[in-house]
C-alpha positions, 0 to 999 in steps of 0.5 A: 718419425715412425709410429713404432719408434714413438711407441717404443720411446714412450714405453721405455720412458714409462718403464724408466719412470716407474723404475726411478719411482720404485728406487726412490720409494725404496730409498725413502723407506729405508731412510724412514726405518731407522727404528723398526716399527712393530705391527703388520708390514705393508705389501711393499715391505713384505714383497719388495723390501724383504726380498733384498737387492736381488728383487730390487735390481734384478727381478723387478726390472725383469718384470718391467721388461716383460710387461714392455715386451708383451705390450709391444708384441700385442701391437705388432704381432697381430693379424690386422698388421701382418695379414690384413683382411682381403689382402689376397684379393687386393693383390689379385686386383692390382695384377689384373688392372696394372700387371705383375710389374706394378706390384713393387710400386703399388705395395711399397711400404706394406710390411705384411707377410703376403705383400713382402713375399709376393713382391719378392717373388715377382721381382726375383722369380722372372715368371718362373713358377717353381722359382716363385714358389721357392722364393715365397717359401724362403720369404715366409720362413725368413719373416717367421724366423725374424718374429720368432727371434723377436719373441725369444727375449720373453722366453729367455726371461721366463727361463732365467727368472726362476734361476734368479729366484733360486739364486736368491733362495740359496742366498737366503738360506746361507744367510739363515745358517750364518745367523744360526752359527753367529748366535751359537746354535740358539738364534732368535726368530728375529735373526732368522726372519731376514734369511727366510724372507729373502729365500721366499720372496725371491722365489715368489718373484722368480715364479711370478715373472716366469709363468706369465713370460712363458705363457706370453711366449707360447701365445705369440709363437702359436699366433705367428705360426697360424698367421704364416700358415694363412699367408701361405694359403693366400700366396698360393692363390695369387701366384696362378694369377701372376702366371695368367697375367704374364701369359696375357702380356705375351699375347699382345706382342704376338698380335702386334707382330702379325700386321708387320708380317702381313705387310711384309707378305703384301709387299712381296706380292706387290713386288712380284706383280710389278716384276711381271711383264705387261 
């Protein structure tokens, strides 16, 4: 099984286990709090329990998904994987030793930017310089768009989580005003505490998720753009070598034809000499 698949499965199992433990702790905490205890609240009670179901079932899972995506992108979107060192020199060496036709075989299984783009350009370019350049540009664009779509989930979480936090704020304020109405306009602070806690805690979690998510999206977007730019430079150095190799492959064919032409001319001379009268 692929290492990438194993990584994703292990991370999903880890996140599911963490979520299950959190739900179990919340249920146990509610069961043990039949009578509210006096005194200071724990961090878990202040920032999880008091936030209500919006925090438990929406914002906390979003935070776990953000952590998973950040770890997964750190392992996949990196220069060592997408733009290995000396990849350009390695491809040029293959072209000089084996020829451009062997690139598809030699680079099979390579998923870096340059290998994928150059292999596609050689197989579909037909030794046409302008066609190769267009295929390279299209390949780099497709690979960049694929990775940008991949990191877009982090951007989506970063934009949605503040809205969820705002929704919790509105819900908490509605609950607070309902407590005022029920108490006849003279509520006790205890009656207002629940609504205020929901309003503040959900806003806290929404911002706590959004700020890192948007930062992670910007970091990986800049990394993708930088790697693509460097890959284009590497490919521009490789394509002229492909042209030279294609020209060298044509020369042996013309050289191989020369002995045949010489033999045909010699045979004509021999026939002429044989036809001359003795």
